[in-house]
PAPA-931797 format. One record per residue: residue in one letter; x, y, z of N, C-alpha, C in turn. Coordinates in steps of 0.02 Angstrom, whole numbers, plus 50000, padded with zeros to 5 digits. Atoms other than C-alpha are relative to their C-alpha. Last residue first. Layout:
N
base a n_px X n_py Y n_pz Z ca_px X ca_py Y ca_pz Z c_px X c_py Y c_pz Z;
...
// end
This chain:
154
base x n_px 50055 n_py 49989 n_pz 50036 ca_px 56678 ca_py 59819 ca_pz 42676 c_px 49988 c_py 49982 c_pz 49938;
base x n_px 49985 n_py 49973 n_pz 50066 ca_px 56809 ca_py 59724 ca_pz 42783 c_px 49929 c_py 50020 c_pz 49969;
base x n_px 50039 n_py 50031 n_pz 50051 ca_px 56778 ca_py 59708 ca_pz 42963 c_px 50009 c_py 50032 c_pz 49929;
base x n_px 50066 n_py 49977 n_pz 50002 ca_px 56926 ca_py 59772 ca_pz 43059 c_px 49964 c_py 49963 c_pz 49946;
base x n_px 50023 n_py 49952 n_pz 50053 ca_px 57067 ca_py 59665 ca_pz 43087 c_px 49937 c_py 50024 c_pz 50004;
base x n_px 50043 n_py 50029 n_pz 50048 ca_px 57110 ca_py 59592 ca_pz 43255 c_px 49992 c_py 50056 c_pz 49946;
base x n_px 49960 n_py 50019 n_pz 50053 ca_px 57263 ca_py 59667 ca_pz 43357 c_px 49959 c_py 49966 c_pz 49940;
base x n_px 49965 n_py 49940 n_pz 50034 ca_px 57160 ca_py 59789 ca_pz 43458 c_px 50043 c_py 49965 c_pz 49943;
base x n_px 50057 n_py 49959 n_pz 50044 ca_px 57042 ca_py 59645 ca_pz 43517 c_px 50037 c_py 50050 c_pz 49952;
base x n_px 50010 n_py 50038 n_pz 50053 ca_px 57190 ca_py 59546 ca_pz 43578 c_px 49957 c_py 50031 c_pz 49952;
base x n_px 49936 n_py 49995 n_pz 50049 ca_px 57242 ca_py 59674 ca_pz 43701 c_px 49987 c_py 49958 c_pz 49941;
base x n_px 50000 n_py 49931 n_pz 50026 ca_px 57059 ca_py 59685 ca_pz 43768 c_px 50063 c_py 50014 c_pz 49951;
base x n_px 50057 n_py 49990 n_pz 50056 ca_px 57041 ca_py 59499 ca_pz 43781 c_px 50005 c_py 50071 c_pz 49972;
base x n_px 49983 n_py 50042 n_pz 50063 ca_px 57208 ca_py 59477 ca_pz 43870 c_px 49951 c_py 50014 c_pz 49947;
base x n_px 49937 n_py 49968 n_pz 50024 ca_px 57158 ca_py 59616 ca_pz 44002 c_px 50024 c_py 49969 c_pz 49933;
base x n_px 50023 n_py 49930 n_pz 50034 ca_px 56991 ca_py 59528 ca_pz 44022 c_px 50048 c_py 50041 c_pz 49969;
base x n_px 50033 n_py 50019 n_pz 50062 ca_px 57080 ca_py 59361 ca_pz 44046 c_px 49963 c_py 50062 c_pz 49972;
base x n_px 49947 n_py 50022 n_pz 50054 ca_px 57203 ca_py 59431 ca_pz 44174 c_px 49961 c_py 49983 c_pz 49938;
base x n_px 49963 n_py 49933 n_pz 50022 ca_px 57057 ca_py 59523 ca_pz 44273 c_px 50056 c_py 49983 c_pz 49944;
base x n_px 50049 n_py 49961 n_pz 50039 ca_px 56956 ca_py 59356 ca_pz 44279 c_px 50026 c_py 50071 c_pz 49985;
base x n_px 50001 n_py 50030 n_pz 50069 ca_px 57110 ca_py 59257 ca_pz 44329 c_px 49952 c_py 50036 c_pz 49959;
base x n_px 49942 n_py 49990 n_pz 50036 ca_px 57144 ca_py 59378 ca_pz 44477 c_px 49997 c_py 49973 c_pz 49934;
base x n_px 49993 n_py 49932 n_pz 50017 ca_px 56962 ca_py 59371 ca_pz 44531 c_px 50067 c_py 50019 c_pz 49955;
base x n_px 50050 n_py 49994 n_pz 50046 ca_px 56954 ca_py 59178 ca_pz 44534 c_px 50005 c_py 50074 c_pz 49966;
base x n_px 49971 n_py 50024 n_pz 50067 ca_px 57117 ca_py 59171 ca_pz 44626 c_px 49953 c_py 50008 c_pz 49948;
base x n_px 49946 n_py 49958 n_pz 50024 ca_px 57051 ca_py 59297 ca_pz 44758 c_px 50034 c_py 49974 c_pz 49935;
base x n_px 50036 n_py 49946 n_pz 50027 ca_px 56885 ca_py 59205 ca_pz 44775 c_px 50055 c_py 50047 c_pz 49970;
base x n_px 50022 n_py 50021 n_pz 50062 ca_px 56979 ca_py 59043 ca_pz 44803 c_px 49965 c_py 50059 c_pz 49965;
base x n_px 49944 n_py 50014 n_pz 50036 ca_px 57074 ca_py 59118 ca_pz 44941 c_px 49984 c_py 49987 c_pz 49933;
base x n_px 49971 n_py 49946 n_pz 50025 ca_px 56916 ca_py 59189 ca_pz 45016 c_px 50065 c_py 49996 c_pz 49957;
base x n_px 50048 n_py 49965 n_pz 50046 ca_px 56834 ca_py 59025 ca_pz 45019 c_px 50029 c_py 50071 c_pz 49973;
base x n_px 49996 n_py 50033 n_pz 50060 ca_px 56988 ca_py 58950 ca_pz 45107 c_px 49959 c_py 50029 c_pz 49940;
base x n_px 49942 n_py 49968 n_pz 50030 ca_px 56986 ca_py 59090 ca_pz 45232 c_px 50015 c_py 49961 c_pz 49940;
base x n_px 49938 n_py 50032 n_pz 49967 ca_px 56809 ca_py 59049 ca_pz 45273 c_px 50068 c_py 50027 c_pz 49968;
base x n_px 49966 n_py 50049 n_pz 50053 ca_px 56654 ca_py 59158 ca_pz 45225 c_px 50060 c_py 49971 c_pz 50042;
base x n_px 49930 n_py 50003 n_pz 49989 ca_px 56522 ca_py 59244 ca_pz 45335 c_px 50030 c_py 49947 c_pz 49966;
base x n_px 49994 n_py 50041 n_pz 49938 ca_px 56358 ca_py 59259 ca_pz 45248 c_px 50078 c_py 50008 c_pz 50017;
base x n_px 50026 n_py 49966 n_pz 49948 ca_px 56339 ca_py 59399 ca_pz 45124 c_px 50009 c_py 49964 c_pz 50068;
base x n_px 49951 n_py 49978 n_pz 49955 ca_px 56465 ca_py 59304 ca_pz 45021 c_px 49968 c_py 50045 c_pz 50055;
base x n_px 49980 n_py 50052 n_pz 49957 ca_px 56331 ca_py 59214 ca_pz 44924 c_px 50042 c_py 50015 c_pz 50056;
base x n_px 50061 n_py 50014 n_pz 49959 ca_px 56265 ca_py 59377 ca_pz 44851 c_px 50010 c_py 49937 c_pz 50055;
base x n_px 50013 n_py 49940 n_pz 49945 ca_px 56438 ca_py 59433 ca_pz 44804 c_px 49944 c_py 49971 c_pz 50040;
base x n_px 49957 n_py 50013 n_pz 49946 ca_px 56466 ca_py 59253 ca_pz 44718 c_px 49992 c_py 50058 c_pz 50054;
base x n_px 50024 n_py 50044 n_pz 49972 ca_px 56306 ca_py 59280 ca_pz 44613 c_px 50041 c_py 49981 c_pz 50061;
base x n_px 50056 n_py 49979 n_pz 49971 ca_px 56355 ca_py 59454 ca_pz 44561 c_px 49969 c_py 49944 c_pz 50046;
base x n_px 49976 n_py 49948 n_pz 49957 ca_px 56529 ca_py 59402 ca_pz 44506 c_px 49943 c_py 50017 c_pz 50051;
base x n_px 49970 n_py 50043 n_pz 49964 ca_px 56451 ca_py 59251 ca_pz 44403 c_px 50023 c_py 50032 c_pz 50069;
base x n_px 50060 n_py 50045 n_pz 49974 ca_px 56340 ca_py 59376 ca_pz 44323 c_px 50033 c_py 49961 c_pz 50051;
base x n_px 50027 n_py 49951 n_pz 49951 ca_px 56495 ca_py 59502 ca_pz 44287 c_px 49931 c_py 49959 c_pz 50039;
base x n_px 49953 n_py 49988 n_pz 49937 ca_px 56598 ca_py 59348 ca_pz 44226 c_px 49957 c_py 50046 c_pz 50035;
base x n_px 50009 n_py 50073 n_pz 49966 ca_px 56448 ca_py 59299 ca_pz 44099 c_px 50049 c_py 50012 c_pz 50068;
base x n_px 50065 n_py 49996 n_pz 49962 ca_px 56440 ca_py 59487 ca_pz 44056 c_px 49991 c_py 49936 c_pz 50035;
base x n_px 50002 n_py 49958 n_pz 49939 ca_px 56620 ca_py 59494 ca_pz 44018 c_px 49939 c_py 50002 c_pz 50039;
base x n_px 49956 n_py 50018 n_pz 49953 ca_px 56613 ca_py 59342 ca_pz 43913 c_px 50003 c_py 50040 c_pz 50064;
base x n_px 50045 n_py 50048 n_pz 49965 ca_px 56468 ca_py 59408 ca_pz 43811 c_px 50042 c_py 49960 c_pz 50060;
base x n_px 50049 n_py 49971 n_pz 49961 ca_px 56560 ca_py 59570 ca_pz 43782 c_px 49966 c_py 49948 c_pz 50032;
base x n_px 49973 n_py 49977 n_pz 49941 ca_px 56711 ca_py 59474 ca_pz 43723 c_px 49952 c_py 50031 c_pz 50052;
base x n_px 49979 n_py 50061 n_pz 49961 ca_px 56611 ca_py 59371 ca_pz 43599 c_px 50031 c_py 50030 c_pz 50068;
base x n_px 50062 n_py 50037 n_pz 49975 ca_px 56535 ca_py 59530 ca_pz 43526 c_px 50008 c_py 49943 c_pz 50057;
base x n_px 50021 n_py 49952 n_pz 49947 ca_px 56709 ca_py 59616 ca_pz 43515 c_px 49926 c_py 49975 c_pz 50026;
base x n_px 49961 n_py 50018 n_pz 49941 ca_px 56776 ca_py 59461 ca_pz 43429 c_px 49971 c_py 50042 c_pz 50054;
base x n_px 50025 n_py 50056 n_pz 49975 ca_px 56647 ca_py 59471 ca_pz 43296 c_px 50033 c_py 49986 c_pz 50071;
base x n_px 50067 n_py 49995 n_pz 49986 ca_px 56677 ca_py 59648 ca_pz 43260 c_px 49979 c_py 49945 c_pz 50034;
base x n_px 49998 n_py 49958 n_pz 49944 ca_px 56864 ca_py 59636 ca_pz 43268 c_px 49934 c_py 50000 c_pz 50026;
base x n_px 50000 n_py 49927 n_pz 50018 ca_px 56862 ca_py 59488 ca_pz 43138 c_px 49994 c_py 50036 c_pz 50071;
base x n_px 49959 n_py 49982 n_pz 50057 ca_px 56907 ca_py 59300 ca_pz 43151 c_px 50001 c_py 50079 c_pz 49989;
base x n_px 50024 n_py 49959 n_pz 50050 ca_px 56830 ca_py 59254 ca_pz 43311 c_px 50052 c_py 50026 c_pz 49948;
base x n_px 49972 n_py 49933 n_pz 50015 ca_px 56885 ca_py 59111 ca_pz 43416 c_px 49961 c_py 50028 c_pz 49946;
base x n_px 49938 n_py 49991 n_pz 50045 ca_px 56774 ca_py 58968 ca_pz 43474 c_px 50021 c_py 50068 c_pz 49992;
base x n_px 50013 n_py 49979 n_pz 50073 ca_px 56649 ca_py 58963 ca_pz 43620 c_px 50067 c_py 50013 c_pz 49962;
base x n_px 49988 n_py 50058 n_pz 50043 ca_px 56705 ca_py 58871 ca_pz 43780 c_px 49993 c_py 50020 c_pz 49923;
base x n_px 49933 n_py 50015 n_pz 50002 ca_px 56724 ca_py 59024 ca_pz 43884 c_px 50021 c_py 49946 c_pz 49952;
base x n_px 49959 n_py 49942 n_pz 50031 ca_px 56556 ca_py 59086 ca_pz 43855 c_px 50071 c_py 49979 c_pz 49987;
base x n_px 50021 n_py 50007 n_pz 50065 ca_px 56480 ca_py 58904 ca_pz 43895 c_px 50036 c_py 50053 c_pz 49962;
base x n_px 49965 n_py 50057 n_pz 50029 ca_px 56586 ca_py 58898 ca_pz 44058 c_px 49980 c_py 50004 c_pz 49928;
base x n_px 49934 n_py 49980 n_pz 50014 ca_px 56512 ca_py 59074 ca_pz 44097 c_px 50041 c_py 49945 c_pz 49978;
base x n_px 50000 n_py 49945 n_pz 50053 ca_px 56336 ca_py 59018 ca_pz 44071 c_px 50070 c_py 50022 c_pz 49987;
base x n_px 50005 n_py 50035 n_pz 50073 ca_px 56367 ca_py 58862 ca_pz 44170 c_px 50001 c_py 50043 c_pz 49950;
base x n_px 49922 n_py 50035 n_pz 50017 ca_px 56447 ca_py 58968 ca_pz 44315 c_px 49990 c_py 49960 c_pz 49936;
base x n_px 49942 n_py 49950 n_pz 50025 ca_px 56294 ca_py 59087 ca_pz 44311 c_px 50066 c_py 49961 c_pz 49981;
base x n_px 50022 n_py 49972 n_pz 50065 ca_px 56169 ca_py 58941 ca_pz 44324 c_px 50052 c_py 50050 c_pz 49977;
base x n_px 49988 n_py 50058 n_pz 50056 ca_px 56269 ca_py 58846 ca_pz 44462 c_px 49979 c_py 50026 c_pz 49935;
base x n_px 49929 n_py 50009 n_pz 50010 ca_px 56282 ca_py 59009 ca_pz 44569 c_px 50012 c_py 49946 c_pz 49942;
base x n_px 49986 n_py 49934 n_pz 50038 ca_px 56087 ca_py 59038 ca_pz 44551 c_px 50082 c_py 49993 c_pz 49977;
base x n_px 50034 n_py 50002 n_pz 50069 ca_px 56052 ca_py 58855 ca_pz 44601 c_px 50022 c_py 50056 c_pz 49967;
base x n_px 49965 n_py 50044 n_pz 50042 ca_px 56175 ca_py 58868 ca_pz 44749 c_px 49975 c_py 49984 c_pz 49936;
base x n_px 49920 n_py 49970 n_pz 50020 ca_px 56113 ca_py 59026 ca_pz 44807 c_px 50036 c_py 49953 c_pz 49958;
base x n_px 50017 n_py 49943 n_pz 50040 ca_px 55931 ca_py 58945 ca_pz 44823 c_px 50059 c_py 50034 c_pz 49967;
base x n_px 50013 n_py 50035 n_pz 50058 ca_px 56001 ca_py 58794 ca_pz 44912 c_px 49980 c_py 50050 c_pz 49943;
base x n_px 50070 n_py 50029 n_pz 50003 ca_px 56078 ca_py 58910 ca_pz 45035 c_px 49994 c_py 49960 c_pz 49933;
base x n_px 50049 n_py 49960 n_pz 50015 ca_px 56267 ca_py 58935 ca_pz 45055 c_px 49933 c_py 49966 c_pz 49985;
base x n_px 49975 n_py 49944 n_pz 50035 ca_px 56426 ca_py 58860 ca_pz 45128 c_px 49944 c_py 50051 c_pz 49985;
base x n_px 50013 n_py 49939 n_pz 49956 ca_px 56360 ca_py 58742 ca_pz 45257 c_px 50020 c_py 50069 c_pz 49959;
base x n_px 50059 n_py 49983 n_pz 49966 ca_px 56344 ca_py 58594 ca_pz 45137 c_px 49980 c_py 50061 c_pz 50041;
base x n_px 49987 n_py 50036 n_pz 49929 ca_px 56481 ca_py 58622 ca_pz 45020 c_px 49934 c_py 50008 c_pz 50037;
base x n_px 50051 n_py 50051 n_pz 49998 ca_px 56414 ca_py 58692 ca_pz 44855 c_px 50005 c_py 49947 c_pz 50055;
base x n_px 50061 n_py 49961 n_pz 49980 ca_px 56510 ca_py 58861 ca_pz 44886 c_px 49948 c_py 49942 c_pz 49999;
base x n_px 49996 n_py 49977 n_pz 49937 ca_px 56670 ca_py 58759 ca_pz 44877 c_px 49938 c_py 50022 c_pz 50027;
base x n_px 50001 n_py 50049 n_pz 49959 ca_px 56629 ca_py 58672 ca_pz 44716 c_px 49994 c_py 50013 c_pz 50076;
base x n_px 50074 n_py 50039 n_pz 49999 ca_px 56580 ca_py 58833 ca_pz 44638 c_px 49994 c_py 49942 c_pz 50043;
base x n_px 50038 n_py 49959 n_pz 49964 ca_px 56747 ca_py 58914 ca_pz 44682 c_px 49927 c_py 49984 c_pz 50008;
base x n_px 49974 n_py 50014 n_pz 49932 ca_px 56843 ca_py 58764 ca_pz 44610 c_px 49958 c_py 50039 c_pz 50054;
base x n_px 50011 n_py 50061 n_pz 49986 ca_px 56746 ca_py 58780 ca_pz 44459 c_px 50008 c_py 49983 c_pz 50064;
base x n_px 50069 n_py 49999 n_pz 49982 ca_px 56767 ca_py 58961 ca_pz 44446 c_px 49965 c_py 49938 c_pz 50013;
base x n_px 50019 n_py 49958 n_pz 49935 ca_px 56945 ca_py 58946 ca_pz 44461 c_px 49934 c_py 50007 c_pz 50015;
base x n_px 49975 n_py 50036 n_pz 49948 ca_px 56958 ca_py 58814 ca_pz 44326 c_px 49984 c_py 50028 c_pz 50078;
base x n_px 50042 n_py 50053 n_pz 49994 ca_px 56860 ca_py 58914 ca_pz 44206 c_px 50016 c_py 49951 c_pz 50062;
base x n_px 50058 n_py 49967 n_pz 49971 ca_px 56969 ca_py 59061 ca_pz 44234 c_px 49951 c_py 49955 c_pz 50018;
base x n_px 49993 n_py 49979 n_pz 49936 ca_px 57115 ca_py 58952 ca_pz 44197 c_px 49951 c_py 50030 c_pz 50041;
base x n_px 50009 n_py 50070 n_pz 49963 ca_px 57035 ca_py 58870 ca_pz 44041 c_px 50022 c_py 50025 c_pz 50081;
base x n_px 50070 n_py 50016 n_pz 49985 ca_px 57002 ca_py 59051 ca_pz 43979 c_px 49995 c_py 49939 c_pz 50046;
base x n_px 50022 n_py 49962 n_pz 49960 ca_px 57185 ca_py 59093 ca_pz 43997 c_px 49929 c_py 49990 c_pz 50022;
base x n_px 49973 n_py 50006 n_pz 49925 ca_px 57235 ca_py 58942 ca_pz 43913 c_px 49981 c_py 50044 c_pz 50057;
base x n_px 50036 n_py 50060 n_pz 49980 ca_px 57118 ca_py 58973 ca_pz 43768 c_px 50025 c_py 49974 c_pz 50069;
base x n_px 50060 n_py 49965 n_pz 49972 ca_px 57197 ca_py 59151 ca_pz 43754 c_px 49954 c_py 49937 c_pz 50026;
base x n_px 49988 n_py 49954 n_pz 49942 ca_px 57363 ca_py 59072 ca_pz 43731 c_px 49938 c_py 50019 c_pz 50039;
base x n_px 49980 n_py 50056 n_pz 49952 ca_px 57310 ca_py 58938 ca_pz 43603 c_px 50003 c_py 50037 c_pz 50066;
base x n_px 50067 n_py 50032 n_pz 49981 ca_px 57218 ca_py 59083 ca_pz 43505 c_px 50016 c_py 49944 c_pz 50061;
base x n_px 50039 n_py 49949 n_pz 49957 ca_px 57382 ca_py 59186 ca_pz 43516 c_px 49938 c_py 49961 c_pz 50016;
base x n_px 49965 n_py 50007 n_pz 49926 ca_px 57493 ca_py 59032 ca_pz 43460 c_px 49955 c_py 50041 c_pz 50044;
base x n_px 50022 n_py 50068 n_pz 49977 ca_px 57372 ca_py 59014 ca_pz 43303 c_px 50028 c_py 50003 c_pz 50074;
base x n_px 50062 n_py 50022 n_pz 49991 ca_px 57392 ca_py 59190 ca_pz 43259 c_px 49975 c_py 49948 c_pz 50039;
base x n_px 50035 n_py 50009 n_pz 50063 ca_px 57575 ca_py 59199 ca_pz 43284 c_px 49921 c_py 50001 c_pz 50019;
base x n_px 50031 n_py 50063 n_pz 50012 ca_px 57643 ca_py 59264 ca_pz 43456 c_px 49963 c_py 50002 c_pz 49920;
base x n_px 49952 n_py 50052 n_pz 50032 ca_px 57774 ca_py 59402 ca_pz 43473 c_px 49971 c_py 49926 c_pz 49982;
base x n_px 49970 n_py 49965 n_pz 50071 ca_px 57643 ca_py 59545 ca_pz 43493 c_px 50043 c_py 49941 c_pz 49970;
base x n_px 50037 n_py 50013 n_pz 50064 ca_px 57533 ca_py 59442 ca_pz 43616 c_px 50041 c_py 50016 c_pz 49936;
base x n_px 50000 n_py 50063 n_pz 50005 ca_px 57660 ca_py 59453 ca_pz 43765 c_px 49971 c_py 49977 c_pz 49932;
base x n_px 49926 n_py 50015 n_pz 50017 ca_px 57679 ca_py 59640 ca_pz 43742 c_px 50018 c_py 49923 c_pz 49997;
base x n_px 49981 n_py 49986 n_pz 50068 ca_px 57492 ca_py 59657 ca_pz 43724 c_px 50078 c_py 49982 c_pz 49981;
base x n_px 50029 n_py 50042 n_pz 50039 ca_px 57454 ca_py 59558 ca_pz 43884 c_px 50021 c_py 50017 c_pz 49929;
base x n_px 49962 n_py 50060 n_pz 49991 ca_px 57587 ca_py 59661 ca_pz 43984 c_px 49977 c_py 49949 c_pz 49953;
base x n_px 49927 n_py 49988 n_pz 50030 ca_px 57511 ca_py 59824 ca_pz 43923 c_px 50039 c_py 49935 c_pz 49993;
base x n_px 50021 n_py 49996 n_pz 50075 ca_px 57333 ca_py 59764 ca_pz 43964 c_px 50074 c_py 50011 c_pz 49966;
base x n_px 50014 n_py 50069 n_pz 50024 ca_px 57394 ca_py 59706 ca_pz 44138 c_px 49992 c_py 50001 c_pz 49926;
base x n_px 49937 n_py 50041 n_pz 50001 ca_px 57480 ca_py 59875 ca_pz 44160 c_px 49990 c_py 49931 c_pz 49975;
base x n_px 49956 n_py 49981 n_pz 50070 ca_px 57334 ca_py 59968 ca_pz 44106 c_px 50052 c_py 49965 c_pz 50008;
base x n_px 50031 n_py 50033 n_pz 50065 ca_px 57218 ca_py 59863 ca_pz 44233 c_px 50034 c_py 50026 c_pz 49944;
base x n_px 49996 n_py 50065 n_pz 50002 ca_px 57340 ca_py 59896 ca_pz 44377 c_px 49975 c_py 49966 c_pz 49933;
base x n_px 49945 n_py 50022 n_pz 50017 ca_px 57346 ca_py 60081 ca_pz 44345 c_px 50011 c_py 49918 c_pz 49983;
base x n_px 49988 n_py 49979 n_pz 50069 ca_px 57158 ca_py 60099 ca_pz 44349 c_px 50074 c_py 49982 c_pz 49972;
base x n_px 49971 n_py 49935 n_pz 49995 ca_px 57140 ca_py 60000 ca_pz 44513 c_px 50020 c_py 50018 c_pz 49924;
base x n_px 50021 n_py 49968 n_pz 50066 ca_px 57054 ca_py 59831 ca_pz 44467 c_px 50017 c_py 50079 c_pz 49998;
base x n_px 49962 n_py 50019 n_pz 50060 ca_px 57153 ca_py 59729 ca_pz 44584 c_px 49985 c_py 50052 c_pz 49944;
base x n_px 49925 n_py 50004 n_pz 49988 ca_px 57100 ca_py 59807 ca_pz 44753 c_px 50040 c_py 49986 c_pz 49934;
base x n_px 49981 n_py 49933 n_pz 49982 ca_px 56927 ca_py 59852 ca_pz 44697 c_px 50075 c_py 50004 c_pz 50004;
base x n_px 49997 n_py 49962 n_pz 50058 ca_px 56908 ca_py 59684 ca_pz 44623 c_px 50018 c_py 50063 c_pz 49994;
base x n_px 49935 n_py 50028 n_pz 50031 ca_px 56948 ca_py 59605 ca_pz 44790 c_px 49999 c_py 50028 c_pz 49931;
base x n_px 49942 n_py 49978 n_pz 49973 ca_px 56821 ca_py 59717 ca_pz 44874 c_px 50063 c_py 49977 c_pz 49971;
base x n_px 49999 n_py 49932 n_pz 50021 ca_px 56678 ca_py 59690 ca_pz 44749 c_px 50068 c_py 50023 c_pz 50036;
base x n_px 49965 n_py 50000 n_pz 50069 ca_px 56717 ca_py 59504 ca_pz 44753 c_px 50002 c_py 50077 c_pz 49979;
base x n_px 50056 n_py 50010 n_pz 50050 ca_px 56687 ca_py 59512 ca_pz 44937 c_px 50042 c_py 50013 c_pz 49929;
base x n_px 49983 n_py 49964 n_pz 50063 ca_px 56818 ca_py 59479 ca_pz 45072 c_px 49952 c_py 49994 c_pz 49955;
base x n_px 50032 n_py 50030 n_pz 50053 ca_px 56758 ca_py 59445 ca_pz 45248 c_px 50021 c_py 50040 c_pz 49943;
// end
């Protein structure tokens, strides 16, 4: 059984995170502001799609208890709202938004971990891996983007 914690530990190693951030910065440098927003929105959509597929699998009759389904549904809806919010213009506004997305990802991760206490299938483990990879990619992209935004003018 692979848990989100195990999957994140495998992917979230320090060098992997730094490499993802460096790759994100390299991609973003050549993009205009509008193209960068489009690119970030595409990454958000990929994470949203992965979370929806994972949520659908967990909602199958034998996957998890009704109480767990309700918790996952709430966390997924919160994540989807955070991912749908518009772009921020300044670094301060973006930092606040980025933290909200990271909190929503963490909450969803916690609910998935709780659901995984039961034995999972290979298909569910594959969906978890896809979700975790997309979450790590989006977090790296947001970190790189934050550094490119202007400071709040006084």
